[in-house]
N, C-alpha and C positions, 0 to 999 in steps of 0.2 A: 721663624718664618711662618706666616699665615697662609697655609696651603689653600684653604677655603676661600680666602680673599682673592688669590691668584685665579683660581678656577672661576669664581664669580665674575671677575673682570674680563674673562675670556668667553663669556656666555654670548651666544649669537654672533660669534666671530665672522667678519666678513669673508674670511677664507672658505667658509662653508662647512668646515669640519667641527665635530664636537670634541672639545679638549678635555681628556679625563686622565686621572692618575690613580695609582693604587696605594700612594702614601697616605698614612693617617696622620702622621705628625713629623715635623722637623724641629727639634729643640737644640738651639745653639746659645750657649751662655755660661757664665762663670759658675763653678761649683756643681755642675750638673752630674759629675761622676757619682757624688754621694746620693743623688736622686735617681740613678739609673733604674733600680728595681721599681721604685714607685712610678716612674714614667711608663715602664714596660706594662705594669699591672693596670695603670690608668686606661691604656689602650688594648687591654685584654690579650696581651701577648702570651702564648703558651708557657706554662711553667716548667716543663721538662725540655731543656735545651742543650744544644751542643754549641759551646763557645770555641771559636777558632781564633788562634793568635800566633804570633811568633814571640821569641824571647824579648825582642826590642818593643813590640807593642804592648806586651803584657806589663813590661817594666814601666813603660810610659803611663799606663793605666793602673799602676800599683794598687791592689786591694780590691779591684772591681769584682773578682770572683766571690770573695767573701762578702761584698755588698749585695751581690745577687742572691747568694745562699742565705744570708741573714733576712733578705727580703721574701724569702719563700720559694725561691727557684731551685730546681734540681739541675745542677750543672755538670756536664761531662765536658772536659777540656781536651781539645786537639791542639797541641803545642808544636810549632816548627821552630827550627834553629834561627834562620834568617831568611824569610821568604821573599823571593824577587819575581820569579817568572811563572805565569799562570798556565802550566801545562795541563793537558786534559787528564793526565794520570792523577793529578791532585784533586781534580773534580770528582773522580771516581773513588778517591780516598774518602773524601767528605760524605759522598753518597753512602759508603759503608759504614762510617762512623755515626751517621745520624739516623740509622734505621730504627733504633729504639728511643728516639727523641721526637718531639713534636714541632721543633723550630730550630733555627740556626741564628747565632748571633756572632757576627764578624767583629772582632776587636782589632781594628787597625785601619788600613787604607789600601789603595791600589790593587795589587794582584790578589791579596787575601780576600778583599771584598769580591773580586771577579769570580774566583772559584767558588766561593760560598753562594753567590748570586746564582750561578748556573746550577749547582748542586740543589739549591732550594727549589728550583723550577723542576728538575728532573726527578727529585724525590718528593715533590709536592709538600714541601715544608714552609711554614711561615718564616720570614726573614727580616732581620734588623741589623743595624750597624751602630757600633760605638767607635766613632772616628778618633784616631790618635795624631793625625797630621793632615793639614790641608794641602795635599800633594797632587791630586788629580780630579778630573771632573766627573768621574763615574759614580759617585755616591748615589745619586737618585736614578740611575740608569736602569733600563729594562733589558740591556744586552750586556754581554761580556766578551772582551777580546781574549780568546783562549788559543793557545798554541798546540798545534798538532802537526807532526812531520815538519817541525821548524817554521810552519806557516801560521801566522796569527790571523785568525778569522773572527769577525764579530758575529756572535751567536745569541739567540734568544736566551733570556735569563729572567729571574724574578725581581721586580722592583721591590725594595725594602718597604715594609710598612711603617718602619719607625727609623729615624735617623737621629742619634744623640751625639752632640760634640760639646765638650767642656773646654771653653776658651783658654783656661789656664794651661791645660795639657797641649792644646794646639799651639799656644804661644812659645812653649818650651820645646817644640818639635825642632829637630835639626834645621838650621837655615837652608841647606840645600833642598830639603824637602818642601819648605815653604816657597822657595824660589821656583822650584819645579811646578807647584801648583799654580803660581802666577804665570808660568810659561804656557801651561796648559790653557788657561783662560785667554791669554793673549791670542792664541790660535784661533779664537772665534772671529777675529778680525777678518782673516782670509777665508774662513768657513762660510761666513754670511756673504762675503763677496762672490764666492763660487756658487753659492745657492741662488742668489739673485740672477747671476748670468745664466745659470742653467734654466731657471724659470723664463727668462727673457727669450732664450733661443729654442727651447724645447716644450715650454709650457708645464714643465715639472711643477708639482705642488709647492707653493710657498705661502707663508703666512707672516705678514708684516707685524702683527701684534707679538708674535712669539720672537721674531727677530729683535723687535724693540725691547723685550724683556732682557734679552741678552746684551743689547747695546747699552742699556741703562746700568746693568750690573757691571760692565766693562768700564764705563766712565767712573763709577764710584771706586772701583778697585784701582784704576790707573792713578787717580787723585791721591792715593795713599802709597804709591810705589815705593817711595823712600823709607817706609816704615815696615816693608815686608820681612826683612831679615832681623829686625828687632824683636825682642821678647815682649811684644805688645799684644795684650789679650783682645783689644778692640779691632786691630788690624787683622789678627789671625781669624777672629770671628767673621769679619767681612769677607776675607779670602774664602772661608769655608761656605759661607752663605752664597757667594757668587759661584763656587764650584758645584754646590747643590742645585742652584738655579739653572745653571747651564746644562746640567745632566737632566734636570726636570724638563727643560724645553724640548729635548729629544723625545721624551715620552709623550709630552703634550702634542708635539707635531706628528708623532708616529714615524718619524725619520731621524737619521743622524745629522742631517744637514745643519741644524742650528749650531752644532758644536764641532763638526768634523768635516774638513775639506781636504785639499791638497797637502796642507801642513802635516796632518795626521798620517797621511799615506807616505810621506817622506819619512817620517819618524818610524813607521812600521817596516818600511823597506830597509832602513839602517839597522833596526832591531832584528829583523828576519836574517840578514846577512851576517850579523855577529853571532847569532845562535848557530847558524850553519858552521861557523868556524869553531863553535864550541866555547865561545867567549862570552862573558856577561855583558848585558847592554845597559847603558846608563839610564837615568830616570826618563820615563816617556815624556813627561812635561818638560824637561830640560831640552830634549831633542825637538819638541814641538815649538819652543820659543825660537830656537835657532832656525828651524825651517820657516817659520812665520816671517822672520826678519828676511830671509833670502828671497821668499815669495814677494813680500811687500816691495823689496827693491826691484824685482823683476816686473811685477804688475805695474808699479808706478812708472817704470822706464817705458813699458808698452803704452801707457796712457798718454805720454808725451811724444811718442814716435809719430812723425807725419808720413812715413814712408813704408807703411805696412801693406804688403801685398797678399792676395789670398788665392789659395789653390786647393785642389782635391786632396783628401786625406790619404796620405800614402806612407805609412810608418815603415821604418826599416826593421822588419821582424827579425831578421838575422841578427842585428845589433841588440835588439830587445831581449831575444832569447839568451844570447851570450851574457848579457847583463845579469839576468835572473839566475842562469846556470842550469845544468841539466836536472837537478833535483826539483826545480820549480817550473819546468817546462810545461807540465800538464796543467798546473795551476793557472799559469799565465794564459795558456791557450783557452782554458775554460772561461776565464774572466773576460776574454775578448772574442768569444765565438760571435757575438754581435758587437760591432764597433760602438763605442760610447758616442762617436760622432755621427752615427746613422741618422739621416734626416736633417743634418746640418750641412748645407751646401756653402761653397765660397760666396755665392751671391748673398745668402742669408746672413753669413758672418760679416760681409762687407756693409750691407744695409743696416746692421746693428752695431757696427763698431764704435760709433760716436757714443751710443748709449752704453756699451760696455765700458768705455773710457770714463764716462760720467760715474757709473757705479763704483769704479776703482777709486776715483777721486773723493767720492762721497764716504766710502767705508774705510779707507786706509790712510793713515798718516804717512808722512814721508819715511824713508828708511832711516834717515838721520834722527827723526823724531822717535821712532820706534826703538832705535838702538839706545837712545838716551833713557827711555822708559825702562827698558830691559835691564840696563846697567844699574839704574837706581834701586831696582828690585833684586839685585844680586844674581841676575839670570845670566847664563851663558849666552854669548852672541857669536862664537866661532866654533866650528865643527870639532876642532881638536880639543876643545874644553869638555867635550862629551866623549872623549876617546874614539873619535871617528877620524880615519886617515883621509887624505886628500882624494884618493881614488874612490873610496866608498862615498864620500861627500858628493863627488861628481856624478857617480852612478845613480845615486838617490835623487838628485835634482833632475837628471835627465830622464830616467825611466820609471819614476813613481807613478805616472798617469796610468800605467798599464796594470796596476796592481788591483784596481777595483773597476767595476762597470759603472762609471760615474762621469758626468760632465763637469769638468773643472777647466779653468782657464788655461792652466799649463798643458792640458791635453789638446786644447784647440790650437796651440802653437804649431803642431804638425800641419796645420792648414794655412800657415803664414810663411813668410820668408825670414822668420826670426827663430832662433834657438835659445831655450831658457838659460843654458849655461853662458851665453854672451850677455845676458841681461842682468846678471847678479855676480857680485865680487866673491861669492863663496867658492867659486870654481877657479878663481884666479890664484 
């Protein structure tokens, strides 16, 4: 991936913002594991580093520690058993472990990267990633979703200076991980829809060039959906490139909007409530794919509905607080001190409804088309395939809009005579 070319094409962007990144290089290709030390040295990565992995990711990248050491790096290894959830306590562990190192190298994906990325910022260490599976879109991100008190919040973090991915390793990653990565990318369909609608109604910043970067990446990946679960290096590399690009789009825009909308909020709600019960949550991207399908069905239903009526925003706060539960009461209250719909009147919504419907039709396939795409890619399409019961699925669909202070179409339904649970079959 040519980072400099992407930045060059975004110069003098009509959105009025300067688009910058901290990444020096993204290397995706066959046989790159053996060249890891050389690539890091080429971009002046510090020689004294903390490598962070779990037993699965270290096994997938078998021999990488020796390759680094033979290449002149002094490596301290922090090895976890089977890392899944990015708790703040693990960030503090990495902070302690890297005190006598100059840089952090995450060997893996997902939550491992998240804790390393945040620890790199708080410890002021340079950061790089050696990816072992194309499973989520946060590789190039400058934020980390971190869990504290069972709440997953997106916090400032350090963007990696170098990302390396060997397509042979990616291709042999477990199929569920590759499908989860595909599901995470598919979520950009509803994310961009929500972004455009917010821009239309509130004037929130929006960049068409960055949205196009994401759309074009999506088109390429969707065209290869039937190859996602195969051990195909070319497809695995394309998934990885798309995941990096969508994460990069967030840094370029300076906001999460190009890659995260209502679909991510639903996934986070489901994950939060599972954690509260002391149960592990399924892959984030897997849940995002399911949520994207449910939202696509609901949004497309709205776009074809001729009997929408508009009213003042009057949420049922008692039901909302009950859905989140007493442990999250203060959090939900804080997120909604100012309503996300502030400044959006029934009149404004009514006057722009035709445009909103046009945006939905421009950005989203039909639910049937999307289900077919997800199925080809081996993705889950039903909540019970992600170990989510019917009640949790319903609560997430109904109450996710109150999890963040963000204008999303599902939040605006409180100002219509429609309820999202009646617009999608996920709740039936």
